N, C-alpha and C positions, 0 to 999 in steps of 0.2 A: 504494500500500500504506500509506504513512505517513498519508494523509488519513483512513484508517479508525481510527486510534488516538485514543482519547478521553483527554482530560486531566482532565475533570470528569465527575461522575455515572457513574463506572464501577460495575460490578456489586458489587465489594467495598465501595465507598463507600456505595452504596445499602443494602446489607445491614447495615452497621454503623449507619447513620443510622436505619434501621427498628427495629433491635433496641434502640438507645438511646431512641428515641421511645416504644417499648412499655414501657420501664422508667421513663418519666416525665421523662426529661431533655429540656430544651428548649435549642436551640442555634442558631447561625447557620451557614450553609453558605457557605464561601469569601467572607467579607465583605471589602469594601474597607477599607483602613486598618490591617489587621493584616499585618505584614511576613511575606513568604514564602508568602502565600496558603495557609494551612492549610486542609485539607478540611473540618474541623469546628471551630468555636470555641464554647466555653462561657464567656462573659464572667463569669458569676456565680461560677465556680470558678477564674477566671484560668487556664483550661486550653485547650490546642489539641491537635487530633488530626490526624495525617497518616496517610493510607492509601497506603503506598508499593508500587508495582509492583516486583517482584523484578528484572526485567530492567532497567528504566530507572534504578534506583538501585544496580545492581551488587551485589545481595544474594548472599552466598555460600551458596546453597541449591540444591536440586535443580531449581528452576525457572529458574535463570540459566545461560545458555550464550552465550558470545561468538559472534556470527555469523561464519561462515567467509568471507563476502564482505566485502571492505574492512575487515579487522580493525583496522588502524591508525586508521581513521576512527572506528570504534565505541569503541576503547579511549579515544581522546581525548574523544569526546562523553560517554561514561559517567563518565570521570574528572572532567570539568567538572560533571556532575550531582552527584557525590559532594562536590566542593569547595563547590558551592552549598548542599548540605544542611548542611554543617558551618557555613558562614557564617550561614545562616538560624537554625540552632540557637543559635549564639552571640548573635545579635541578640535573639531571642525570650527567651533566658535573661536577658540584661541588662535587658530590659523587664519582667521579672517573670512571664512566662508559664510555666506548667508544660506539659510536652510529652509526648505519647505517640505512638509510631509503631506502626501495625499493618502488618505485612508481608503481602503477597499470599499467601505460602506458608502463613500461618496459616489462610487461608480457602479455599485452592485446592490441588489436587494431592494426592499420596499422603500427605503429612504434615499435611494440614489438621486443624484442631481443630474441635470442635463449636461452631457459631456462637453458641449460647446461653452456652457456657462463656466464649468470647471476650468477649461482651457483658457477662457478669457481672464478669470481670476488669477491663474498662474502667470499669464502674460503680463498683467498689470503688476504683479508682485516682482517679476523678473526685472522689469525696467524701473521699478520703484526703489525705495531705500530701506524698506522694512527688513529687519534682520531675520525674523522667524515667522512662519505662518503654518497653520494646519488647516487642511480642508477635509471636513467630515460630512457624512450623510445627514439628512434631516432627522433621522431617528436615533442618532448617537446621544448618549446620556450627557 
């Protein structure tokens, strides 16, 4: 089962990349040398974008549910993922990168937003000055 889980080139990532490319943004996809392996890197704007899966990053939304099988294992694993996210954020911030997180629930499920609206928000963030932004679905807590 786990072998089928993709860590790169997921549908939400491909959607965001496509929409950004349509809007004229040029970027790198998971380049080496940038700490934390961001999904999209825009060096011209000192900006990185992460497309986080709600389950793997324990997002408190309608898409996250702790598995009933081996719950202690999953709690520990997902807690480590969250700790790593915080560490990556801190390092990238200290290196001067602006960061944006697009949560899976913004693009999938009953609380999803219009992909063009999400891409427009990302585009405004890229050319703006805001250091950090999260985009989440309508039903996120």
